[in-house]
C-alpha positions as CSV (number, residue, x, y, z in Angstrom):
1,M,-35.2,-12.5,17.2
2,I,-36.8,-11.1,20.3
3,I,-37.9,-7.5,20.0
4,S,-37.9,-5.3,23.1
5,A,-40.4,-2.5,22.9
6,S,-38.9,-1.0,25.0
7,R,-36.7,-0.8,28.0
8,R,-35.7,2.7,26.8
9,T,-39.2,4.3,26.5
10,D,-42.9,3.5,26.8
11,I,-43.8,2.6,23.2
12,P,-47.4,1.3,24.0
13,A,-48.3,4.5,25.9
14,F,-46.8,7.2,23.6
15,Y,-45.8,5.6,20.3
16,A,-48.5,3.0,19.5
17,E,-49.4,4.4,16.1
18,W,-45.8,4.6,15.1
19,L,-45.3,1.0,16.2
20,I,-48.2,-0.4,14.1
21,N,-46.9,1.5,11.1
22,R,-43.5,-0.1,11.6
23,L,-45.1,-3.6,11.8
24,R,-47.1,-2.9,8.6
25,E,-43.9,-1.8,6.8
26,N,-42.0,-4.8,8.2
27,Y,-38.9,-2.9,9.3
28,V,-37.7,-0.3,11.8
29,L,-34.6,2.0,12.0
30,V,-32.9,2.1,15.4
31,R,-30.2,4.6,16.4
32,N,-27.2,3.4,18.3
33,P,-27.6,5.2,21.7
34,F,-23.8,5.6,21.9
35,N,-23.3,6.6,18.3
36,T,-26.4,8.3,17.0
37,R,-25.1,8.5,13.4
38,Q,-25.1,4.7,13.3
39,V,-28.5,3.4,12.4
40,S,-29.6,-0.3,12.2
41,K,-32.3,-1.4,9.9
42,I,-34.2,-4.2,11.6
43,Y,-36.5,-6.4,9.6
44,L,-39.8,-7.0,11.5
45,T,-41.4,-9.7,9.4
46,P,-43.4,-12.2,11.5
47,E,-41.0,-14.8,10.2
48,N,-38.0,-12.9,11.6
49,V,-39.6,-11.9,15.0
50,D,-40.1,-14.7,17.4
51,C,-41.7,-12.6,20.1
52,I,-42.3,-8.9,21.0
53,V,-41.9,-7.9,24.7
54,F,-43.8,-4.8,25.5
55,W,-42.8,-2.6,28.5
56,T,-45.4,-0.1,29.7
57,K,-47.1,1.8,32.4
58,N,-50.2,2.4,30.3
59,S,-51.0,-0.1,27.5
60,K,-54.4,1.5,26.6
61,P,-53.2,3.3,23.4
62,V,-52.0,0.1,21.8
63,H,-55.1,-2.0,22.6
64,K,-56.9,-1.0,19.4
65,Y,-54.0,-2.4,17.4
66,L,-53.7,-5.8,19.1
67,D,-56.2,-7.6,16.9
68,E,-54.2,-6.5,13.8
69,I,-51.0,-7.5,15.4
70,D,-52.5,-10.9,16.1
71,N,-53.7,-11.2,12.6
72,M,-50.2,-10.4,11.3
73,G,-48.9,-13.4,13.1
74,Y,-46.8,-11.7,15.8
75,K,-46.5,-13.3,19.3
76,Y,-46.0,-11.0,22.3
77,Y,-46.4,-10.4,26.0
78,F,-46.4,-7.3,28.3
79,Q,-44.2,-6.3,31.2
80,F,-46.7,-3.9,32.9
81,T,-45.5,-1.7,35.7
82,V,-47.9,-0.5,38.4
83,T,-46.3,1.5,41.2
84,P,-47.8,3.1,44.3
85,Y,-46.2,6.5,43.9
86,G,-47.7,9.9,43.6
87,K,-47.0,12.9,41.5
88,D,-44.0,13.7,43.6
89,L,-42.1,10.9,41.8
90,E,-44.2,10.3,38.7
91,E,-45.4,13.6,37.3
92,N,-47.3,12.5,34.3
93,I,-48.6,9.0,35.1
94,Y,-52.3,8.4,34.6
95,D,-54.6,7.9,37.6
96,K,-53.7,4.6,39.2
97,K,-57.3,3.4,39.3
98,E,-57.5,3.8,35.6
99,I,-54.2,2.1,35.1
100,I,-55.4,-0.9,37.1
101,E,-58.5,-1.1,35.0
102,T,-56.4,-0.9,31.9
103,F,-54.3,-3.8,33.2
104,K,-57.5,-5.9,33.7
105,I,-58.8,-5.1,30.2
106,L,-55.5,-6.1,28.7
107,S,-55.4,-9.3,30.7
108,D,-58.9,-10.3,29.7
109,K,-58.1,-9.6,26.0
110,I,-54.8,-11.5,25.7
111,G,-54.6,-13.8,28.7
112,K,-53.2,-13.3,32.2
113,E,-50.1,-15.4,31.5
114,K,-49.0,-12.7,29.0
115,V,-49.4,-9.8,31.3
116,I,-46.6,-9.7,33.9
117,L,-47.1,-7.3,36.9
118,R,-44.0,-5.2,37.8
119,Y,-43.7,-3.6,41.2
120,D,-40.7,-1.7,40.1
121,P,-38.6,0.0,41.6
122,V,-39.1,-0.1,45.3
123,I,-38.1,3.3,46.7
124,L,-37.7,4.2,50.4
125,N,-38.0,7.6,52.0
126,N,-39.9,9.2,54.9
127,K,-43.2,8.9,52.9
128,Y,-42.6,5.6,51.1
129,T,-41.7,3.3,54.0
130,I,-41.5,-0.4,54.4
131,D,-44.9,-0.5,55.9
132,F,-46.3,1.6,53.1
133,H,-44.9,-0.9,50.5
134,R,-46.2,-3.8,52.4
135,K,-49.8,-2.4,52.4
136,S,-49.5,-1.1,48.8
137,F,-48.2,-4.5,47.5
138,E,-50.9,-6.4,49.2
139,K,-53.6,-4.1,47.8
140,L,-52.2,-4.5,44.3
141,C,-52.0,-8.3,44.6
142,F,-55.6,-8.3,45.8
143,L,-56.8,-6.3,42.9
144,L,-54.8,-8.0,40.1
145,S,-54.2,-11.6,41.3
146,S,-56.9,-12.8,38.9
147,Y,-55.3,-11.0,36.0
148,T,-51.7,-12.1,36.1
149,E,-49.6,-15.1,37.2
150,K,-46.4,-13.4,38.1
151,V,-45.1,-10.3,39.9
152,I,-41.6,-8.9,39.4
153,V,-40.0,-6.7,42.0
154,S,-36.8,-4.7,42.1
155,F,-35.1,-2.1,44.3
156,L,-34.0,1.3,43.2
157,D,-30.5,1.5,42.0
158,N,-28.8,4.8,42.7
159,Y,-27.7,5.4,39.2
160,R,-25.3,8.3,39.2
161,K,-27.1,10.1,36.4
162,I,-30.5,10.2,38.2
163,L,-29.2,11.6,41.5
164,K,-30.0,15.2,40.5
165,N,-33.6,14.2,39.8
166,I,-34.3,12.4,43.1
167,K,-32.1,14.4,45.6
168,E,-35.0,16.6,46.7
169,Q,-37.2,13.6,47.6
170,N,-34.9,12.4,50.4
171,I,-34.7,9.0,48.8
172,K,-32.4,6.7,50.8
173,E,-30.2,3.8,49.7
174,I,-31.9,0.6,50.6
175,S,-29.8,-1.6,52.9
176,K,-29.5,-5.3,52.5
177,R,-31.5,-5.8,55.7
178,E,-34.3,-3.6,54.4
179,M,-34.3,-5.6,51.1
180,M,-34.6,-8.8,53.1
181,I,-37.6,-7.4,55.1
182,L,-39.3,-6.2,52.0
183,A,-38.7,-9.4,50.1
184,E,-40.0,-11.6,52.9
185,N,-43.2,-9.5,53.0
186,F,-43.6,-9.5,49.3
187,A,-43.1,-13.2,49.0
188,S,-45.6,-14.0,51.8
189,I,-48.2,-11.7,50.3
190,A,-47.8,-13.0,46.7
191,K,-48.0,-16.6,47.9
192,K,-51.3,-15.7,49.6
193,Y,-52.7,-14.6,46.2
194,N,-51.1,-17.6,44.3
195,L,-48.6,-15.3,42.4
196,I,-45.1,-16.2,41.4
197,T,-42.6,-13.7,42.6
198,E,-39.3,-12.9,40.9
199,S,-36.6,-10.2,41.2
200,C,-35.3,-8.1,38.3
201,A,-31.5,-7.6,37.9
202,E,-30.9,-7.9,41.6
203,Q,-27.6,-9.4,42.8
204,I,-29.0,-10.2,46.3
205,D,-30.1,-13.8,46.8
206,L,-33.8,-13.9,47.8
207,E,-34.5,-17.5,47.1
208,K,-35.0,-18.4,50.7
209,F,-38.2,-16.4,50.6
210,G,-39.2,-18.1,47.3
211,I,-38.2,-15.2,45.1
212,E,-36.0,-16.4,42.2
213,H,-33.8,-14.2,39.9
214,G,-36.2,-13.3,37.1
215,R,-35.9,-13.1,33.3
216,C,-38.0,-10.3,31.9
217,I,-37.0,-11.4,28.4
218,D,-38.1,-14.9,29.4
219,D,-37.2,-17.9,27.3
220,V,-39.5,-20.2,29.2
221,L,-42.5,-17.9,28.6
222,I,-41.5,-17.2,25.0
223,E,-41.3,-20.9,24.3
224,K,-44.8,-21.4,25.7
225,I,-46.3,-18.5,23.8
226,T,-44.6,-19.4,20.5
227,D,-44.8,-23.2,20.9
228,S,-41.2,-23.5,19.8
229,H,-37.6,-23.8,21.1
230,I,-35.6,-20.6,21.5
231,K,-31.8,-20.2,21.4
232,K,-31.0,-19.2,25.0
233,D,-28.2,-16.7,24.5
234,K,-28.0,-14.6,27.7
235,D,-28.0,-10.9,27.6
236,N,-24.5,-10.3,29.2
237,Q,-24.7,-6.6,28.9
238,R,-26.8,-6.2,32.1
239,A,-25.4,-7.2,35.4
240,A,-27.4,-9.8,37.4
241,C,-29.9,-10.0,34.6
242,G,-31.2,-13.4,33.5
243,C,-32.8,-12.2,30.3
244,I,-32.0,-13.7,26.9
245,K,-30.8,-11.5,24.1
246,S,-33.2,-9.1,22.5
247,V,-33.1,-6.1,20.1
248,D,-34.5,-2.9,21.6
249,I,-36.3,-0.5,19.2
250,G,-36.7,2.4,21.5
251,E,-34.7,5.6,22.3
252,Y,-33.6,7.1,25.5
253,N,-35.1,10.5,26.7
254,T,-38.3,10.0,24.9
255,C,-40.8,8.9,27.6
256,L,-43.3,11.5,28.8
257,H,-44.2,9.8,32.1
258,N,-41.4,11.8,33.8
259,C,-40.7,9.3,36.6
260,L,-37.8,11.0,38.5
261,Y,-36.2,7.6,39.3
262,C,-36.0,6.5,35.6
263,Y,-32.4,5.7,34.3
264,A,-33.7,5.8,30.7
265,N,-35.2,9.3,30.9
266,I,-33.0,11.6,32.9
267,D,-34.1,14.9,31.5
268,K,-37.8,15.6,31.1
269,Y,-37.1,18.7,28.9
270,S,-35.2,16.6,26.5
271,A,-38.0,14.1,26.4
272,F,-40.6,16.6,25.5
273,K,-38.3,18.2,22.9
274,N,-37.6,14.8,21.4
275,Y,-41.3,13.9,21.4
276,G,-41.9,17.1,19.3
277,K,-39.7,15.6,16.6
278,H,-41.7,12.3,16.5
279,N,-43.3,11.5,13.2
280,I,-45.7,8.5,13.2
281,I,-44.7,7.6,9.6
282,S,-40.9,7.9,10.1
283,P,-39.0,4.6,10.2
284,V,-37.0,5.9,13.2
285,L,-38.7,6.8,16.5
286,I,-37.5,10.4,16.8
287,G,-36.9,12.6,13.7
288,G,-35.8,11.2,10.4
289,V,-32.7,9.9,8.8
290,D,-30.1,12.0,6.9
291,C,-28.7,9.7,4.2
292,A,-25.7,12.0,3.8
293,K,-24.7,11.8,7.5
294,D,-26.2,8.7,8.9
295,K,-24.7,5.3,8.4
296,I,-27.4,2.7,7.9
297,I,-26.5,-0.9,8.6
298,E,-28.9,-3.4,7.2
299,R,-29.3,-6.4,9.4
300,K,-30.4,-8.7,6.6
301,N,-29.0,-11.8,8.1
302,M,-30.8,-11.5,11.5
303,K,-32.5,-14.8,11.4
304,S,-35.1,-16.1,13.8
305,L,-33.7,-17.5,17.0
306,K,-35.8,-20.6,16.7
307,I,-33.9,-23.9,16.6
């Protein structure tokens, strides 16, 4: 079983202590986002978890627990997003210089092959132009090329539910031509710094520039990290996504970064309200479980995907 921690929220940045408590207890309760009264009990024993994929914009709070996670026997890697945007789009992100230093510290600690750089998503408006992204991407590759092996890029999708958050920023829909120009620039720059470039959940074919369709939940990397073969069931729930199946243990509307373009966190007020219900010793990320109302489904037979 692959654990995603998490596409829905930034667990390393805001819920690190809760996470280590769940690993110590060897289980987590996860609410179904479409039926919140349905709760799955996921067993997190090292024998049942092949790999944990962390998603973050600030891994620093979880660093102090990594030695313990290693000693427990868990294998993991990080999808670490570093964007060039200001407070106009990312209200609560830490200072970018500090984030870059955090990226370097993490890489030095666990190995650069296990820290994937994400330049995600690319957004265009009058401020964030193609030339702006070209310069920003090159600066980032210059600073971090010794601390990662791969950079993943994606373009903003105009998810219907985030339009109200971004409408005042004059963000434009990126045309195919603009994607091609950006991709050609990104690929050329990444090659200069010996970085592999992949796209994330993009339908457009960019292989002529050397950018392949990526797999953020990456069977090849997981096999390398775990030194074992992994059953390669594709995650068919996400269009144009090459990821293999995983179990996400996060919840929507719980991230405090307040990035206006985020599809997983469309209401900052709900996020702060939900965070106020967080309990580091609760088996579920937000609040608790009402045994009289919640239906708990025990996933006792969720075996390892190793074959």
